[in-house]
C-alpha angles and dihedrals in degrees: 000000000000110000093358087151090057092228097126118081139153115217122199140125134269117194088350091301127114112272130188136190123190099234144060104195109355118044101211098138125046139176141216090253090119088057094056092037099055127185093262142017137173114227138329092050092185088065102034097041118038136129122252093201128053133138141253130213089221099083126137086275113349124342131353134192120259112206113189138178111237137177115227129154143110094286097058124112137154091281102035135051129192140147099064117203127189114227116248134197113180147153105265143054135290117206124221090262093053100260108150121211113191126212144049130215112271124160104182130081114238122193099209145016116215131185143159121242149176121197136197105192118203122196092002094296128160127218121227135215120190136184133185133177113209131196123226092261091054098259116146105232100173139010145167141171143199124210118189128224119256091260135100124235126194095189123068116266128193120234129192128199118194114210114230110212117212096175121038095181106057119086120239116250108160137022127207120197121172133178117192130187090223121031122252112275096025124109118246122234130193139176136192110276145144114249133184122223130166091277093054140266122329137179109231142142102265137169138176117003125210122191116198130188142155099028111188140170117223126208127200115234 
């Protein structure tokens, strides 16, 4: 997969705030940064406009993606946080207004998805990783997921997701892969803290932090 090692990133600013995109030439992965960095905000831009997903130089070998829960919305101030958002890294595109469109063209049939991760769980949260293989007519022909334990790990761990095929006849057309800082269906919690990203240190309302690297698809012989 393009940028499966998470080494390629574009760094810029959006509304004078640090902004990151997980590609250099080919935009195959995207994030929900445009959701948490909306087109307009009132005051306190470092609370109301901040990315969920950045990168670290401390990957398995090279860079890795940092996917973080953040609180950003019109009610935030230096003494109050609301509007919690789980961080998302996924195959697809996010428009300028924050609309997320999942999936990239993929015509082969993998048996597993593997990746390396670190996780800092806040408020006993899990992270989630999800994969689906879709046919051209929109039928889901295979899927799998990984839910973490409610523990933090400071060393890289390897995770494997086995794809369960429900239709062996339809051809693959699109793949959806999604990593989230808090698993689907769980509430998201944040607290006031100081974090460090490539652009420097910032005071925000942040929550659980998922680090992802070395994403690979495995094929049975």
